[in-house]
Steps between C-alpha positions, in 0.01 A plus 500: 500500500803512727486304820447717805808509722476398863619729776785256563609527135482878516719512810751265337517729197550803722777320686674415171572863414701717741261788429335398827814599692430872456123478546413538872142385451620174342768429759235568764289216358788255533571629849140455613487138380750405770700783664742270685566277201539803271775632727660157548519445122675835446192643325513245219148453355602199291596313816196629687255369241669158511380471860139466379301289260266700273202409718680581826602838365148570375363423846765721659421791269129458568550511875704819462264656243787542254346373178405843370840643590671226301273570201573872515876440526490258208311747278740778594793281399342417162426868439858590595648243262270603213522877550608675181495867604836493677785750498707260293229453239521873425862590571702188413315347208812398310585258779172321437654369178829396661517537877781601733688221681613574857794289623581482872684255726228527765134592532335592830129468432364336815640334811374157390728504194862490622683624191622830644751615759432869546456838338601410144249215489218695665557783254478250213176361643353848528609570140299200379193591705489858376565385143197274541284778649601740223440243228861527379588209268785336690635153577752420771786251516669363812619180665300260713691447825383172651629596844476876454689733732583394851279515806665682789513405866703667773647268759535570872844653438356742246648335192300475180431143393382413148273219386333410171167338419421332171197638319255259339369630171167323553445735794559816298299690237737374233452305177736377226565732208410357160617544143247615237465130414393421854820331620665584835791737444849357551809701406873447534809719521830365369823533699849360434422218743157410363142616479290629788129433459204683652125467499291815512217586738236770465352711779222748421541838670174663398534557126879443502643150447816424698713219355745326732777264388562193714806273456371226731437260210618138439709605198743687727777379727435533871715813508290662232173379649599700807598803295173687554439362849601813690490870431846658529644174630823327406831623362595704193464196276143451620429869448617513139309180421184653645557813296551324167178313575316824579636695201570252223247246625238771553520614137478137384197443722315796352581378151372151583178643643451703184566847644714743301539809723577838350686609815731319743512665844788381716419570865856504634794330327413139586323453165754680281571190288149530354595752228789278389256217429286746304810603303566132420144464375529802267828373360358152442157601371577822310862453394622806688861548600568511873540879497180558305301255714635660817394844383150377414451307824647765731254756363216288643659431842468710815686456826435604860794511738411479868808532715789740555669237720786332306428158652153513346637467146575140401850436363639176358849388406594397149484128574138514614401715203672267254342189652147638501478760224774371271264294282279803444813703425594246231159543336545877514841472334680636809827367634562497875654847505212654304244327723670619819529855363120526499504485880804720556512874549839495327476239223877476475561434870562126520505517878146639528220257591173470310231724651132433434410867552754608238357242259148632562605860431675398179204298375232763563441848370281628782611463860371637827578525867219481756503847658627845407801478734572144387509632144773745598693227680461253212620748238807565712549130577488388135645809328803301384273308260457826306842671540424748221199643684471740790336355811176688434477343153533139615190324359359374829174663602277421795150378570436512872351186650142487621279254685178325403236682698232224523759253634630718781205720599321371810128431449390749772706772333338420168160564659617853582640549149168389351322776694716792387647405161322500162295205380722215377806688626687169518520493118683836500739482796794630294328838442570784744158666491328179610662530844390857579205376706735360767488844663128444568566208736405600853790474747307273735414250226858475379645472849260237629542290187875519539473408867294192413765390251771566756320284756467225243875514437575485873280194555651333194850577630424364846382171351818471296721588797335232714545236226864598457564486874336159540710357222813629672391340828444826688359500851132547580584834661669629185211382285263678735692826445478458123122464515484865605794629292456836326272772628217610265522854639875539444669626184578194288799513262558222248820394327466205260718420201794286397765509771784609274762697695458815286132518603624552861217340697688581820569869425240604756719328763813698411454719809371247751467753781266723303319200356433365849362836614254501210386146574464558876309829476174414676330826392574457131578129450655368178519141379657323202417198283785351296474233231716382214727228366873502443635312198627159616857602409481844665663458841495873574127512432447204733700676771268801476200270546668345804575840650136608472377165635725523806372852563142369506600265782626776729252605775491869409408421139274196550165548329608836359739370235404183316636311201267288288626200305456399138419832336276431201213662310247414771708644783588798283132566434423515872798724569442759228133521590547541874813695597496867591843566351706310243872536566747482212862593552723356227845634433429756228509456200480118517120471513403494133134563570327301774127438488396390849460861612270565205268227629498666841389830345184344355396391850564830674840422650778757487850445366808601695783444258842593375459709183587208276318302234137597447484714817758743359244606238192453719559695823355852496539595866143420602429146377738311730842554657855520365814375673771754421527718192598248235875544541764227485851483638795330333578331832243230569545508878448876509189466285359232731569714808343804341194310382461344845500844661251634244272202558489565874445869435199453272346246737542721808420838342239415235352151496434439869376853592265511199353157576423589860368852430128427557184711508214473749373188319844332514553550128848598370363742242834610353609137473174412322552794264833344400330164450249657261765702320711187459215305340393789276845597371662158484220249433477571129869560435642187661238275361559193279233614254693823441825298484366254241350781291843664502664176389245461223532857373873557554637152435265243344339713230830645373658153501200358313509781244166631618565874538346751262791735558838478667810712455816419694873458467671168445546309829680200354818355644 
């Protein structure tokens, strides 16, 4: 008879699997144990439980009457892990034999795990969570960044300052990965200057194992021990060394663990060396020629491109490629010219650098952009890879991004959903008919729930603003002002994302005279929250942050415009759950998709956006607001001026009047109607469950040879 587990052991098991991170009832248990400590430890349950001995924790749980809640949560987790009637068990059975392997340079799963920088990583994290919920057989491969991405502070002059903190693996839900023989996995990648070694960690994300390669091992030189220290840190040499470790090393790690995937999914070009290692394996194990092995491997590889911005596509010179990929090229029977040609649009152009995106396209047979418009842009952008095809025939499709509903939906909103949606609706969030009941929500319920979330965001923001001000040495008077910053009754507009210049965080300030009038209108007040990081090397992005910071210090804007430091998953969660309006004004068509606005939709917020990325296919005239008509100008300055005027126009003529148009009970009924329409029409479409089902049906199953019928033209290069 198995030994009965203690409540302490059950909590430790729950903490060891990141399933808890999208279960509000479980996170609530950790919160109740010690609210202050939970916040101080960045919501890390592994660290929280280390604060107590088993007996101390048992006493604490008894005093809070939490024993039964722990038992219920533990049983729910076991049932989740053992559930066999999943979508994947019916619709993706071939992957149960040999799973799909998802490669990504970053994964944003929870704020306590600093291996992400922004949207790409959060999307990857949502992909894993929905794959787990759907029961899709999938493993994930990434790198373990010991110092992660930087923490951001803004000094008293408004300049972004970066700092790094080393993560201790003993404080994370992470364990070593083992070979089938029970030995810790250690792999190496050979370069012209020697081998780079890496150990492999495993993190459980529900049913999905995430394997992370870590070069901080004694076998490496100090340079190579630091190789995986920081995400997107270092120079081009560091970048290519990280990418051979992710791609080549990732394939070797899976082999060492005993996993032979049927599909390789490259999430962006960082992992594009992975298929080359698979080609080497087929040549060595099956005696194939390079061309035959390439054809076989490419048929099982799929690639997602994420950016229409040229700087987002990694390029390396011939010397770096020869130093790091040359040994693999030798094993493939490729001389330097042939190796370089794999990463060149024009194989004969000796002056062209080696592009990871080009390599990924050439080594996969199914490729997708991440929104409908991005598909158009990508086909145009990469048409020269298929010069014999018309633009419409370029083999790049699209699967529009979505967000993981349980991660981003506020608990109070879920209570409302539970009342009006079908039983167990959360297992079917990617189906349109499930969301029809949203229309049954009473306006008062939706509005008051939103107002409560908005108030929570404002109090959270005030606390952050006070902490920031104290660290900068602000006066007591200024700190006193910040304690009452933001008015719960005023329209609250949020802008939070990476501060890349093309995202134009300061577009709303293009016409300062009009902007000031909007801010100073006492009858219909408007306020803004800004948050976001600029890449450490992006001086223009840092200047935009400084401009906004200085504006917050001016008397007429104090308390009405605020900027919050260190944008991460936790801050993002508060923002998307509490703002009235989510502002997005990139320079079209440079926003590939964007997902933050999709998270806002789930919580009743409205999008006000340029018709770019996902919003170009989402806006229907009554589920949010559009800035302009989706037109672009060849002159960037003219486009910025025009978009700035259109932004002011939609704010003055649509957003602000609609928000303040109230009935006798102070309810903005037309505004609430848009909130409901947004949730009903967008919640299922821009949902990670729908996204992952699309990937499975349109990409994974064809690549795994699991379709009962398929008729199409040749898309080979």
